[in-house]
matplotlib code that plots the C-alpha trace (Angstrom):
import matplotlib.pyplot as plt

x = [140.6, 143.8, 146.7, 150.5, 153.1, 156.5, 157.8, 160.7, 161.6, 162.1, 162.7, 160.4, 162.3, 160.0, 162.1, 165.7, 165.8, 163.1, 163.3, 160.2, 160.5, 157.6, 156.9, 154.3, 151.5, 151.2, 148.8, 146.4, 146.2, 146.0, 142.8, 141.4, 142.1, 140.3, 137.2, 136.8, 137.1, 133.9, 135.2, 137.7, 140.2, 142.5, 144.7, 142.5, 144.1, 142.9, 143.6, 145.3, 147.1, 150.6, 153.0, 156.8, 158.8, 157.7, 156.5, 152.8, 151.5, 148.5, 148.7, 147.1, 148.1, 148.1, 147.1, 149.7, 149.4, 150.3, 147.3, 149.5, 148.9, 152.1, 152.6, 154.8, 157.5, 158.0, 161.6, 161.1, 159.9, 162.9, 165.2, 163.8, 163.5, 166.8, 165.1, 167.6, 166.7, 166.7, 165.6, 162.8, 160.2, 157.4, 154.2, 151.2, 148.4, 144.8, 142.4, 140.6, 138.4, 136.1]
y = [-3.7, -1.8, -3.1, -2.8, -5.4, -6.5, -9.8, -11.5, -12.0, -15.4, -17.3, -19.8, -23.1, -25.5, -25.1, -24.6, -22.2, -20.0, -16.3, -15.9, -14.0, -13.5, -12.1, -14.1, -12.2, -13.0, -15.7, -13.5, -11.0, -14.0, -15.2, -11.8, -11.8, -15.2, -13.9, -10.9, -12.8, -13.4, -14.1, -16.7, -16.5, -19.2, -20.9, -19.1, -15.8, -12.6, -9.2, -6.7, -3.3, -3.4, -0.7, -1.0, 2.3, 4.3, 1.4, 0.4, -2.5, -4.7, -8.4, -11.3, -12.8, -16.7, -19.3, -21.7, -24.9, -23.3, -21.1, -17.9, -15.9, -14.8, -11.7, -11.9, -9.5, -8.4, -8.1, -4.2, -3.6, -5.5, -3.6, -0.1, -0.5, -2.4, -5.2, -8.1, -11.7, -12.3, -8.7, -7.6, -5.2, -3.1, -3.5, -1.7, -4.0, -3.0, -5.9, -5.4, -8.4, -8.1]
z = [8.7, 9.1, 11.1, 11.9, 12.6, 12.7, 11.1, 10.2, 6.4, 5.2, 2.0, 0.6, 0.7, -1.2, -4.2, -4.1, -7.1, -5.4, -5.0, -3.1, 0.2, 2.7, 6.2, 8.4, 10.2, 13.8, 14.7, 16.4, 13.6, 11.1, 13.1, 12.8, 8.9, 8.8, 10.8, 8.6, 5.2, 3.3, -0.2, -0.7, -3.5, -4.9, -2.3, 0.6, -0.3, 1.0, -1.1, 0.8, 0.4, 2.1, 2.8, 4.2, 4.4, 1.3, -0.8, -1.0, -3.2, -3.5, -3.4, -1.4, 2.0, 2.1, 5.1, 6.0, 7.7, 11.1, 10.8, 10.1, 6.8, 4.9, 3.0, -0.3, -0.5, -4.2, -5.3, -6.1, -2.8, -1.1, -3.3, -2.9, 0.9, 1.3, 2.9, 3.8, 3.3, 7.1, 8.0, 10.4, 8.7, 9.9, 7.8, 7.6, 6.2, 5.0, 4.0, 1.0, 0.8, 3.6]

ax = plt.figure().add_subplot(projection="3d")
ax.plot(x, y, z, "-o")
ax.set_aspect("equal")
plt.show()
């Protein structure tokens, strides 16, 4: 499964000292990821390969209470791609776990 979507960058607010940033997959895309998942990892994560601009990395997307999966944005990716904390990004995503 290979997809492309735009999403807003947001900071994880559960801890005030957090430096974790994410972008949420659209709900319909999240449902498609959920349906293709045959292997459950910790916290319900699904292994993916993500690309933003010239940066590509492997990580996991994680389900949230609203049904959407979220993609963590590594600091190195945010810095090299000039991603603002409240920016909009174009993500290319490939599900590895299927």
